[in-house]
N, C-alpha and C positions, 0 to 999 in steps of 0.2 A: 790583675793582669790577664786573667782568663777572659774577661769581658772585652779586652782590646782585640783579641784574635777572632772573635765572633763578628759576623756581619750583622747589620741592623735587621735583616729579614729573618734570621735564625735565632734571634735573641729571645729567651723565655719572657713571658709576661711578668709583671711585678709580683703577682701572687704565687708564682712558681708553676703555673699551668702551661702546657704546650700540647700541640697537636701530635697524636701518636702516628708514627710513620713506619712501623714494622709491617712486614708482609701479612701477618695474621690479622691486622686491624684494617686492611684495605678492603674495599668493596670488590667482589670478584667480577671479572669480565663476563658478559653474557655469551652463551654459546651461539645464539642466533638472534637476529633482530626481529621484533614482532612486525606483523604486517601493518600497512597504513590503514587508518580508519576509513570506513566507507559509509556513504549515505544509506539509510534503510530503503529497501525497494518499496515503491508505491503499489498499492493494490490496484489491479486492473479493473476499472469501472465497467467496461463493456461486458466482461464475464459476469459481473454482479447483476447487470441489467438483464442479460440473457437468462440467468438463473431465475430471476423474479418472473419473467415472462412465462416460463414453463410451469411455474408453481401456480399460476392463475388459471390453468386449464380446468374447465368444468366438464365432468362426465355426464353425457346425455344418452339415454337409451335410443335404440334404433327406431322404436315406435314413435317417440316424440319427433324425431327428425322426419319420418315419413308423414306424420300428421301436419307438420309445419309446411312441407312442400305441397301437400294436397290442398291445404288452405290457400297457399300462394297461387296455385294453378287456378283454383276457383275464382279468386279475386281478379286474376288476369283475364279470364274468359269474359267477364263483364266489360272490361276496358276495351277489348278489341271490337265489340259489337256497337259501340257508340258511334254515332255519325256526326260529322261536322255540321255546324249550324250555318245556314245560308243567311247572308245579309240581304235584307230587303229594304228598299228605299221608299 
């Protein structure tokens, strides 16, 4: 007769097991919800390229720079003195 009073949803399983429903067995409610997942930030490529550009700087002494410009001036002196060729028929 005890089984007649129970609804089909609350009836124990045939082997005598049932879900515990006491407050001590329940999962506690969270204090706060975690934040939503976010995509990882992409590395800024332009900063990476700028950094590489500055790492490729070559140190040159002042004497080397002066000698370079002196040789360039000497080469230009010869170019200015050349005359145009005249066409003859």
